Rosetta silent file (secondary structure, phi, psi, omega in degrees, C-alpha in Angstrom):
SEQUENCE: MLDHIAINVKDINESVSWYKFNFNTEVKYQDETWAMLCVNGVNLALTISKQHPPHIAFKWHNPPPEDWKSHRDGSRYKYIEDPDGNTIEMVWWPNED
SCORE:     score description
SCORE:     0.000 S_00000001
   1 L     0.000  138.691  178.736   29.037  -63.317  -99.855 S_00000001
   2 E   -66.311  131.994  175.543   28.501  -65.167 -103.126 S_00000001
   3 E  -100.028  -51.380  178.736   25.261  -67.164 -103.181 S_00000001
   4 E  -163.969  166.568  171.379   25.254  -68.572 -106.712 S_00000001
   5 E  -116.209  134.863 -179.110   26.090  -68.060 -110.356 S_00000001
   6 E  -117.047  131.810  176.016   23.241  -68.502 -112.858 S_00000001
   7 E  -124.973  149.460  176.878   23.643  -69.465 -116.479 S_00000001
   8 E   -86.304  139.596  177.568   20.984  -69.966 -119.141 S_00000001
   9 L  -130.738  161.142 -179.656   20.590  -73.398 -120.710 S_00000001
  10 L   -82.714  -35.585 -175.474   18.328  -74.733 -123.454 S_00000001
  11 L  -138.856  113.207 -176.492   17.176  -77.890 -121.651 S_00000001
  12 H   -59.145  -49.399 -176.944   17.222  -78.184 -117.844 S_00000001
  13 H   -61.137  -45.280  179.964   17.164  -82.011 -117.763 S_00000001
  14 H   -62.590  -43.246 -178.848   19.916  -82.384 -120.349 S_00000001
  15 H   -68.970  -40.287  176.607   22.131  -79.824 -118.601 S_00000001
  16 H   -59.943  -45.781  178.448   21.585  -81.328 -115.139 S_00000001
  17 H   -59.238  -42.426 -179.748   22.558  -84.738 -116.527 S_00000001
  18 H   -62.881  -46.889 -179.964   25.671  -83.263 -118.137 S_00000001
  19 H   -66.544  -37.412  177.570   26.814  -81.536 -114.925 S_00000001
  20 H   -63.795  -44.084 -178.408   26.100  -84.661 -112.853 S_00000001
  21 H   -67.213  -44.465 -173.534   28.114  -86.847 -115.230 S_00000001
  22 H   -86.042  -23.556 -174.375   31.060  -84.476 -115.647 S_00000001
  23 H  -130.312    9.493 -179.874   31.312  -82.937 -112.178 S_00000001
  24 L    50.081   50.700 -172.677   29.595  -85.357 -109.757 S_00000001
  25 L   -77.133  141.214  169.799   27.152  -82.553 -108.988 S_00000001
  26 E   -87.384  129.891  177.244   24.663  -82.473 -106.098 S_00000001
  27 E   -95.092  112.195 -179.510   21.201  -81.458 -107.295 S_00000001
  28 E   -85.124  -32.010  179.724   19.643  -79.232 -104.617 S_00000001
  29 E  -159.703  145.683  175.392   16.489  -78.422 -106.608 S_00000001
  30 E  -155.495  133.680  167.516   15.157  -79.126 -110.078 S_00000001
  31 L  -141.598 -163.225 -174.760   11.973  -78.441 -112.007 S_00000001
  32 L   -77.011  -13.371 -176.719   11.158  -77.718 -115.648 S_00000001
  33 L  -114.141  -16.979  177.565   12.392  -74.086 -115.569 S_00000001
  34 E  -164.044  161.666  176.312   15.462  -74.115 -113.322 S_00000001
  35 E  -142.612  146.455  174.299   17.798  -76.213 -111.222 S_00000001
  36 E  -114.278  119.696 -178.966   20.164  -75.418 -108.366 S_00000001
  37 E  -113.480  157.799  171.327   23.305  -77.516 -108.350 S_00000001
  38 E  -119.646  115.486 -178.073   26.276  -77.633 -106.038 S_00000001
  39 E  -114.768  107.326 -179.779   29.537  -78.123 -107.922 S_00000001
  40 L    51.124   43.350  177.420   32.553  -78.519 -105.645 S_00000001
  41 L    84.762    0.306  179.241   30.952  -76.278 -103.010 S_00000001
  42 E  -110.577  129.364  177.094   29.771  -73.605 -105.467 S_00000001
  43 E   -78.185  129.992  178.800   26.055  -73.142 -106.182 S_00000001
  44 E  -125.841  118.478  177.037   25.253  -73.076 -109.887 S_00000001
  45 E   -95.469  130.172  173.487   21.745  -72.213 -111.064 S_00000001
  46 E  -103.993  122.928 -175.894   20.678  -73.468 -114.473 S_00000001
  47 E  -131.166  158.787  171.236   17.842  -71.352 -115.841 S_00000001
  48 L   -96.134  147.037 -168.477   15.932  -70.903 -119.050 S_00000001
  49 L   -61.322  -29.410 -179.038   16.206  -67.424 -120.528 S_00000001
  50 L   -75.832   -9.112  179.724   12.502  -66.548 -120.324 S_00000001
  51 L   -99.034  -45.949 -175.493   12.611  -67.052 -116.535 S_00000001
  52 L  -148.391  146.281  173.960   15.869  -65.410 -115.392 S_00000001
  53 L   -79.613  158.115  170.971   18.831  -63.606 -116.945 S_00000001
  54 L   -60.273  139.395 -175.762   22.353  -64.983 -116.488 S_00000001
  55 E  -162.709  169.026  170.048   23.640  -63.408 -113.275 S_00000001
  56 E  -112.661  133.708 -178.321   25.809  -63.511 -110.181 S_00000001
  57 E  -114.342  134.202  176.527   23.898  -63.560 -106.881 S_00000001
  58 E  -114.905  141.061  179.065   25.115  -62.211 -103.571 S_00000001
  59 E   -70.688  138.619  174.178   23.467  -62.962 -100.214 S_00000001
  60 L  -106.307  126.426 -171.598   21.641  -60.146  -98.485 S_00000001
  61 L   -98.869   -3.654  177.905   21.799  -60.578  -94.709 S_00000001
  62 L  -110.417  156.100  174.718   19.101  -58.125  -93.541 S_00000001
  63 L   -53.365  134.861 -174.101   15.364  -58.388  -94.122 S_00000001
  64 L   -75.377  158.301  174.003   14.826  -57.065  -97.640 S_00000001
  65 L   -61.913  159.196 -177.047   12.920  -53.906  -98.566 S_00000001
  66 L   -60.427  -27.383 -174.806    9.228  -54.274  -99.425 S_00000001
  67 L   -80.626   -1.293  177.908    9.793  -53.772 -103.176 S_00000001
  68 L   -73.507  147.160  179.029   11.797  -57.005 -103.541 S_00000001
  69 E   -86.262  166.530  179.474   10.130  -59.882 -105.410 S_00000001
  70 E  -112.983  137.260  169.924    9.634  -63.419 -104.077 S_00000001
  71 L   -86.807  161.203  179.355   10.897  -66.674 -105.557 S_00000001
  72 L   -69.237  -13.195  176.883    8.729  -69.783 -105.177 S_00000001
  73 L   -87.750    5.370  177.849   11.324  -71.225 -102.765 S_00000001
  74 L    95.298  -11.145  178.225   10.584  -68.438 -100.254 S_00000001
  75 L   -75.082  159.723  176.121   13.646  -66.330 -100.958 S_00000001
  76 E  -117.867  148.590 -174.112   13.318  -62.628 -101.802 S_00000001
  77 E  -152.170  163.312  172.653   15.390  -60.942 -104.487 S_00000001
  78 E  -147.611  133.570  174.324   16.161  -57.887 -106.521 S_00000001
  79 E   -94.871  138.324  172.200   18.063  -57.642 -109.800 S_00000001
  80 E  -134.912  170.879  176.088   20.322  -54.674 -110.463 S_00000001
  81 E  -118.915  142.984  173.608   22.962  -53.988 -113.122 S_00000001
  82 L   -79.518  176.986 -176.686   26.587  -53.083 -112.601 S_00000001
  83 L   -59.079  -19.354 -179.476   28.102  -50.184 -114.621 S_00000001
  84 L  -100.308    7.571  177.080   28.803  -52.568 -117.531 S_00000001
  85 L    88.071    5.779  176.330   25.279  -53.988 -117.738 S_00000001
  86 L   -73.825  137.972 -179.277   25.971  -57.304 -115.978 S_00000001
  87 E   -81.811  128.967  177.199   22.986  -58.561 -113.989 S_00000001
  88 E  -118.977  131.389  175.282   23.546  -58.859 -110.251 S_00000001
  89 E  -105.915  134.121  169.123   20.982  -60.493 -107.993 S_00000001
  90 E  -103.185  124.684 -174.510   20.738  -59.644 -104.323 S_00000001
  91 E  -127.213  137.800  178.888   19.047  -62.598 -102.604 S_00000001
  92 E  -120.193  129.673  178.800   17.737  -63.016  -99.061 S_00000001
  93 L  -105.375  120.820 -173.652   16.954  -66.405  -97.542 S_00000001
  94 H   -62.400  -30.399 -177.672   14.376  -66.239  -94.716 S_00000001
  95 H   -88.037    6.996 -177.984   15.820  -69.165  -92.756 S_00000001
  96 H  -112.958   11.513  177.130   19.360  -67.760  -92.709 S_00000001
  97 L   -76.945    0.000    0.000   18.803  -64.620  -90.582 S_00000001
């Protein structure tokens, strides 16, 4: 199941304001390095390039393997690439098991 799509932006605050104005976006989380928005039921992560690559994230429904990294929001994740080099994130949310 799709969890979110992440795109890189230059300025988190400016981009959040733009999405709120143009799409009546719900802001689920925001800090200086990333924001999670909900646009018409779709989660959109705005990130700065030094933190995360642009990617598509799919939910992982089983407890993740030990080698997965942790986000500061408590989720666990692993980035992989598809055959064409696109970044795919597998993300597990601890409160959704």
